[in-house]
BAKOL-863272 format. One record per atom (N, C-alpha, C, CB): residue in one letter; atom name; x, y, z. Coordinates in Angstrom, 1 decimal, decimal comma. Last residue first. Glycine has a CB too. Layout:
% BAKOL-863272
   type   atom       c1       c2       c3
      A     CA        X        Y        Z
...
% end
This chain:
% BAKOL-863272
   type   atom       c1       c2       c3
      S      N    120,0    -30,4    134,4
      S     CA    118,6    -30,8    134,5
      S      C    118,2    -31,5    133,3
      S     CB    117,6    -29,6    134,7
      G      N    123,4    -31,4    135,3
      G     CA    122,3    -30,5    134,8
      G      C    120,9    -31,1    135,0
      G     CB    122,5    -30,3    133,3
      R      N    124,9    -34,6    135,2
      R     CA    124,9    -33,2    135,3
      R      C    123,7    -32,5    134,8
      R     CB    126,2    -32,6    134,6
      R      N    125,0    -37,3    134,7
      R     CA    124,4    -36,9    136,0
      R      C    124,5    -35,4    136,2
      R     CB    125,2    -37,6    137,1
      N      N    124,6    -39,4    132,1
      N     CA    125,0    -38,0    132,4
      N      C    124,3    -37,5    133,7
      N     CB    124,7    -37,0    131,2
      R      N    123,9    -42,0    132,2
      R     CA    124,9    -41,6    131,3
      R      C    125,4    -40,2    131,6
      R     CB    124,3    -41,6    129,8
      T      N    123,4    -43,9    135,2
      T     CA    123,1    -42,8    134,3
      T      C    124,2    -42,5    133,4
      T     CB    122,8    -41,5    135,2
      R      N    121,9    -46,9    136,3
      R     CA    123,1    -46,2    135,9
      R      C    122,7    -45,0    135,1
      R     CB    124,1    -47,1    135,2
      G      N    119,5    -47,1    139,1
      G     CA    119,9    -47,1    137,7
      G      C    121,3    -46,5    137,4
      G     CB    118,9    -46,4    136,8
      G      N    120,3    -47,2    142,1
      G     CA    119,4    -48,0    141,3
      G      C    120,0    -48,0    139,9
      G     CB    118,0    -47,4    141,3
      G      N    121,7    -45,5    143,5
      G     CA    122,3    -46,9    143,5
      G      C    121,4    -47,8    142,6
      G     CB    122,4    -47,5    144,8
      S      N    120,5    -43,2    143,3
      S     CA    120,6    -43,8    144,7
      S      C    121,1    -45,2    144,6
      S     CB    119,2    -43,8    145,3
      T      N    120,0    -42,1    140,9
      T     CA    121,3    -42,0    141,3
      T      C    121,5    -42,7    142,7
      T     CB    121,8    -40,6    141,4
      I      N    117,2    -42,4    140,6
      I     CA    118,1    -43,0    139,6
      I      C    119,5    -43,1    140,2
      I     CB    118,1    -42,2    138,3
      V      N    116,2    -41,0    142,7
      V     CA    115,9    -42,4    142,6
      V      C    117,0    -43,1    141,7
      V     CB    114,5    -42,7    142,1
      A      N    117,0    -38,4    142,0
      A     CA    117,5    -39,0    143,3
      A      C    117,3    -40,5    143,3
      A     CB    116,8    -38,3    144,5
      R      N    115,6    -37,9    139,7
      R     CA    117,1    -38,1    139,6
      R      C    117,6    -38,8    140,8
      R     CB    117,8    -36,8    139,3
      I      N    113,1    -37,5    140,8
      I     CA    113,3    -38,6    139,9
      I      C    114,8    -38,9    139,8
      I     CB    112,7    -38,4    138,5
      D      N    113,6    -35,1    142,2
      D     CA    113,2    -36,3    142,9
      D      C    113,4    -37,6    142,1
      D     CB    111,7    -36,2    143,3
      R      N    114,4    -33,3    140,2
      R     CA    115,3    -33,6    141,3
      R      C    114,9    -34,9    142,0
      R     CB    115,3    -32,5    142,3
      T      N    112,0    -33,2    138,7
      T     CA    113,3    -33,7    138,0
      T      C    114,2    -34,1    139,1
      T     CB    113,9    -32,6    137,2
      W      N    110,2    -32,2    140,5
      W     CA    110,0    -33,5    140,0
      W      C    111,3    -34,1    139,4
      W     CB    108,9    -33,4    138,9
      G      N    111,5    -29,6    140,9
      G     CA    111,3    -30,6    142,0
      G      C    111,1    -32,0    141,5
      G     CB    110,2    -30,1    142,9
      E      N    111,1    -28,6    138,3
      E     CA    112,5    -28,8    138,8
      E      C    112,5    -29,8    140,0
      E     CB    113,1    -27,4    139,3
      P      N    108,3    -28,3    138,1
      P     CA    109,1    -29,3    137,3
      P      C    110,5    -29,6    137,8
      P     CB    109,1    -28,8    135,9
      D      N    106,1    -27,2    139,9
      D     CA    107,4    -27,5    140,3
      D      C    108,2    -28,6    139,4
      D     CB    107,4    -28,0    141,7
      E      N    102,9    -28,7    138,8
      E     CA    103,7    -27,6    139,4
      E      C    105,2    -28,1    139,7
      E     CB    103,1    -27,1    140,8
      P      N    102,0    -30,7    137,1
      P     CA    101,1    -29,5    137,4
      P      C    101,8    -28,4    138,1
      P     CB    100,0    -30,0    138,3
      P      N    104,4    -31,6    134,7
      P     CA    103,8    -31,8    136,0
      P      C    103,0    -30,5    136,3
      P     CB    104,9    -32,0    137,1
      E      N    104,3    -32,8    131,6
      E     CA    104,4    -31,5    132,2
      E      C    103,7    -31,7    133,6
      E     CB    103,7    -30,4    131,3
      F      N    106,4    -35,5    130,4
      F     CA    105,2    -35,0    130,9
      F      C    105,4    -33,6    131,4
      F     CB    104,6    -35,9    131,9
      S      N    107,7    -38,4    128,6
      S     CA    107,8    -37,0    129,1
      S      C    106,4    -36,5    129,4
      S     CB    108,4    -36,1    127,9
      W      N    109,7    -41,1    128,2
      W     CA    108,4    -40,7    128,7
      W      C    108,5    -39,3    129,2
      W     CB    107,9    -41,7    130,0
      V      N    111,3    -42,9    125,8
      V     CA    111,3    -41,6    126,5
      V      C    109,8    -41,4    126,9
      V     CB    111,8    -40,5    125,6
      E      N    113,4    -45,8    125,3
      E     CA    112,1    -45,2    125,5
      E      C    112,2    -43,8    126,2
      E     CB    111,1    -46,1    126,3
      G      N    115,5    -47,5    122,9
      G     CA    115,3    -46,7    124,1
      G      C    113,8    -46,2    124,1
      G     CB    116,2    -45,5    124,2
      S      N    118,1    -49,4    121,3
      S     CA    116,7    -49,0    121,6
      S      C    116,5    -48,3    122,8
      S     CB    115,8    -50,3    121,6
      R      N    120,7    -49,9    121,0
      R     CA    119,9    -49,7    119,8
      R      C    118,5    -49,3    120,1
      R     CB    120,0    -50,9    119,0
      G      N    121,9    -48,4    124,0
      G     CA    122,2    -49,2    122,8
      G      C    121,3    -48,8    121,6
      G     CB    122,2    -50,6    123,1
      G      N    119,3    -48,2    126,4
      G     CA    120,5    -47,7    125,8
      G      C    120,7    -48,6    124,6
      G     CB    121,7    -47,8    126,8
      G      N    116,8    -47,2    128,9
      G     CA    117,4    -48,0    127,8
      G      C    118,6    -47,4    127,2
      G     CB    116,4    -48,3    126,7
      S      N    114,8    -44,3    129,2
      S     CA    115,3    -45,6    129,7
      S      C    115,8    -46,3    128,5
      S     CB    114,1    -46,3    130,4
      R      N    114,3    -40,9    130,2
      R     CA    114,8    -41,9    129,1
      R      C    115,2    -43,1    129,8
      R     CB    115,9    -41,2    128,3
      I      N    112,0    -38,5    130,9
      I     CA    112,7    -39,7    131,5
      I      C    113,0    -40,7    130,4
      I     CB    111,8    -40,4    132,6
      R      N    111,5    -35,1    131,1
      R     CA    111,8    -36,2    130,2
      R      C    112,5    -37,3    130,9
      R     CB    112,5    -35,8    128,9
      V      N    109,3    -32,6    131,8
      V     CA    110,2    -33,5    132,4
      V      C    110,3    -34,7    131,5
      V     CB    109,8    -33,9    133,8
      R      N    108,6    -29,2    130,9
      R     CA    108,5    -30,6    130,5
      R      C    109,7    -31,4    131,2
      R     CB    108,6    -30,8    129,0
      A      N    109,0    -26,5    131,3
      A     CA    108,0    -27,2    132,1
      A      C    107,9    -28,7    131,9
      A     CB    106,6    -26,5    132,0
      E      N    112,3    -26,4    130,3
      E     CA    111,2    -25,6    130,7
      E      C    110,2    -26,3    131,6
      E     CB    110,4    -25,0    129,5
      R      N    113,2    -29,6    130,4
      R     CA    113,3    -28,4    129,4
      R      C    112,0    -27,6    129,7
      R     CB    113,4    -28,9    127,9
      R      N    115,0    -31,9    132,2
      R     CA    113,9    -30,9    132,2
      R      C    114,2    -29,9    131,2
      R     CB    113,7    -30,3    133,6
      H      N    115,8    -35,3    132,4
      H     CA    116,1    -34,0    132,0
      H      C    114,8    -33,1    132,1
      H     CB    116,8    -33,9    130,6
      V      N    117,2    -38,4    133,3
      V     CA    116,0    -37,5    133,5
      V      C    116,5    -36,1    133,2
      V     CB    115,4    -37,6    134,9
      E      N    118,0    -41,7    132,4
      E     CA    118,3    -40,3    132,4
      E      C    117,1    -39,5    132,7
      E     CB    119,0    -39,8    131,1
      F      N    119,2    -45,1    132,9
      F     CA    118,1    -44,0    132,9
      F      C    118,7    -42,6    132,9
      F     CB    117,2    -44,2    134,1
      V      N    119,5    -48,4    132,6
      V     CA    120,2    -47,2    132,3
      V      C    119,1    -46,1    132,1
      V     CB    121,1    -47,3    131,0
      G      N    118,9    -50,8    135,3
      G     CA    118,7    -50,2    134,0
      G      C    119,6    -48,9    133,8
      G     CB    117,3    -49,9    133,7
      R      N    118,7    -52,0    137,7
      R     CA    120,0    -52,1    137,1
      R      C    119,9    -51,4    135,7
      R     CB    120,5    -53,5    137,0
      G      N    117,2    -51,2    141,0
      G     CA    117,2    -51,6    139,5
      G      C    118,5    -51,5    138,9
      G     CB    116,2    -50,7    138,8
      R      N    116,9    -50,4    143,5
      R     CA    117,7    -51,6    143,3
      R      C    117,8    -52,0    141,8
      R     CB    117,1    -52,7    144,1
      A      N    115,2    -48,2    143,3
      A     CA    116,5    -48,0    143,9
      A      C    117,4    -49,2    143,7
      A     CB    116,4    -47,6    145,4
      T      N    113,5    -48,6    140,2
      T     CA    113,6    -48,7    141,6
      T      C    115,0    -48,5    142,1
      T     CB    113,2    -50,2    142,0
      I      N    111,2    -47,7    137,8
      I     CA    112,6    -47,5    138,2
      I      C    112,6    -47,7    139,7
      I     CB    113,2    -46,1    137,8
      W      N    109,2    -48,6    135,3
      W     CA    109,3    -48,8    136,8
      W      C    110,8    -48,7    137,1
      W     CB    108,7    -50,1    137,3
      L      N    106,7    -47,8    133,0
      L     CA    108,1    -47,7    133,4
      L      C    108,2    -47,8    134,9
      L     CB    108,7    -46,3    132,9
      G      N    104,2    -49,0    132,6
      G     CA    104,9    -48,4    131,5
      G      C    106,3    -48,3    131,8
      G     CB    104,3    -47,0    131,2
      V      N    102,2    -51,7    133,6
      V     CA    103,4    -50,9    133,9
      V      C    104,0    -50,3    132,6
      V     CB    104,5    -51,8    134,6
      K      N     98,8    -51,7    134,2
      K     CA     99,8    -52,0    133,2
      K      C    101,0    -51,1    133,5
      K     CB     99,3    -51,9    131,8
      E      N     96,6    -51,1    135,6
      E     CA     97,6    -52,0    136,3
      E      C     98,7    -52,4    135,3
      E     CB     96,9    -53,3    136,7
      N      N     96,3    -47,9    134,6
      N     CA     95,5    -48,9    135,4
      N      C     96,6    -49,8    136,0
      N     CB     94,5    -49,7    134,4
      K      N     99,3    -47,3    133,6
      K     CA     98,0    -47,0    133,2
      K      C     97,1    -48,2    133,7
      K     CB     97,9    -46,9    131,6
      H      N    102,2    -45,8    135,2
      H     CA    101,3    -46,9    134,9
      H      C    100,0    -46,4    134,3
      H     CB    101,1    -47,8    136,1
      I      N    105,4    -45,4    136,4
      I     CA    104,5    -44,9    135,5
      I      C    103,6    -46,0    135,0
      I     CB    105,2    -44,2    134,2
      Y      N    107,3    -44,9    139,2
      Y     CA    106,4    -45,8    138,6
      Y      C    105,4    -45,1    137,7
      Y     CB    105,6    -46,6    139,7
      V      N    110,2    -44,8    140,9
      V     CA    109,4    -44,0    139,9
      V      C    108,6    -45,1    139,2
      V     CB    110,4    -43,2    138,9
      S      N    111,4    -45,2    144,3
      S     CA    110,9    -45,7    143,0
      S      C    110,2    -44,6    142,2
      S     CB    110,0    -46,8    143,2
      R      N    112,2    -44,1    146,7
      R     CA    112,9    -45,3    146,3
      R      C    112,4    -45,8    144,9
      R     CB    112,6    -46,4    147,3
      S      N    110,8    -41,9    147,4
      S     CA    112,2    -41,8    147,6
      S      C    112,9    -43,0    147,0
      S     CB    112,5    -41,6    149,0
      T      N    108,4    -41,9    144,6
      T     CA    108,7    -41,9    146,1
      T      C    110,3    -41,8    146,2
      T     CB    108,2    -43,3    146,7
      V      N    106,1    -41,0    142,3
      V     CA    107,5    -40,9    142,6
      V      C    107,6    -40,9    144,1
      V     CB    108,1    -39,6    142,0
      L      N    103,9    -42,1    139,9
      L     CA    104,1    -42,1    141,3
      L      C    105,6    -42,1    141,6
      L     CB    103,4    -43,3    142,0
      I      N    101,8    -41,2    137,3
      I     CA    103,2    -41,4    137,7
      I      C    103,2    -41,2    139,3
      I     CB    104,1    -40,3    137,1
      S      N     99,5    -42,5    134,8
      S     CA     99,8    -41,9    136,1
      S      C    101,3    -42,1    136,5
      S     CB     98,8    -42,4    137,2
      A      N     98,4    -41,7    131,5
      A     CA     99,0    -42,6    132,5
      A      C     99,1    -41,8    133,8
      A     CB    100,3    -43,2    132,0
      R      N     97,7    -41,6    128,1
      R     CA     97,2    -41,1    129,4
      R      C     97,7    -42,2    130,5
      R     CB     95,6    -41,0    129,4
      R      N    100,0    -40,9    125,6
      R     CA     99,4    -41,9    126,5
      R      C     98,9    -41,2    127,8
      R     CB    100,5    -43,0    126,8
      E      N    100,7    -40,4    122,3
      E     CA    100,2    -39,7    123,5
      E      C     99,6    -40,8    124,3
      E     CB     99,2    -38,6    123,1
      E      N    103,7    -41,5    120,6
      E     CA    102,2    -41,6    121,0
      E      C    102,0    -40,7    122,1
      E     CB    101,9    -43,1    121,4
      R      N    106,0    -42,5    118,1
      R     CA    105,5    -41,5    119,1
      R      C    104,0    -41,7    119,3
      R     CB    105,8    -40,1    118,7
      R      N    108,7    -44,2    117,1
      R     CA    107,3    -44,3    117,2
      R      C    106,8    -43,4    118,4
      R     CB    106,8    -45,8    117,5
      E      N    111,5    -43,7    115,0
      E     CA    110,8    -43,5    116,2
      E      C    109,3    -43,8    116,0
      E     CB    110,9    -42,1    116,7
      R      N    114,6    -45,1    113,9
      R     CA    113,2    -44,8    113,6
      R      C    112,4    -44,6    114,9
      R     CB    112,5    -45,8    112,7
      R      N    117,3    -45,5    114,0
      R     CA    116,7    -44,7    115,1
      R      C    115,3    -44,3    114,6
      R     CB    117,5    -43,6    115,4
      D      N    118,8    -47,2    112,4
      D     CA    118,4    -45,9    111,8
      D      C    117,6    -45,0    112,8
      D     CB    117,6    -46,1    110,6
      F      N    119,2    -49,4    114,1
      F     CA    120,3    -48,6    113,7
      F      C    119,9    -47,3    113,1
      F     CB    121,1    -49,3    112,6
      G      N    116,3    -49,8    116,4
      G     CA    117,4    -50,2    115,4
      G      C    118,4    -49,1    115,1
      G     CB    116,7    -50,5    114,2
      Y      N    114,0    -47,4    117,6
      Y     CA    114,3    -48,8    117,2
      Y      C    115,5    -48,8    116,3
      Y     CB    113,1    -49,4    116,5
      E      N    112,4    -45,7    120,3
      E     CA    113,4    -45,7    119,2
      E      C    113,8    -47,1    118,9
      E     CB    114,6    -44,9    119,6
      R      N    109,4    -44,3    121,4
      R     CA    110,2    -45,6    121,3
      R      C    111,1    -45,5    120,1
      R     CB    109,3    -46,9    121,3
      T      N    107,8    -42,0    123,4
      T     CA    108,6    -42,2    122,2
      T      C    109,4    -43,5    122,4
      T     CB    109,5    -41,0    121,9
      Y      N    105,1    -40,4    124,7
      Y     CA    105,8    -41,6    124,8
      Y      C    106,5    -41,8    123,4
      Y     CB    105,0    -42,9    125,1
      H      N    103,9    -37,9    126,7
      H     CA    104,4    -38,2    125,3
      H      C    105,3    -39,4    125,5
      H     CB    105,2    -36,9    124,7
      F      N    101,1    -38,1    128,8
      F     CA    102,5    -38,4    128,6
      F      C    102,8    -38,4    127,1
      F     CB    103,0    -39,7    129,2
      M      N     98,8    -36,5    130,8
      M     CA     99,1    -37,0    129,5
      M      C    100,6    -37,0    129,3
      M     CB     98,4    -36,1    128,4
% end
């Protein structure tokens, strides 16, 4: 189960939902999907702006910048630090630009 948050406009109104989806993390991509519908796809060749952070057992992936953004967060079954590290490796491998590469 993922927490999905979408921010809009100048006043940063949010829309929050619970979404059942799957995540696949490889050395070159992060792919969140529900059946065949793509929720988030980060590739080593992508050009988006992404961040990944961990707070206790929850991993948060933020995409987008400026006036809008999305956050997908989840609690992995084990090793949240490992999930965060692996997702960050895709983002920093030349794919996405990050705003902050420090910390979890």
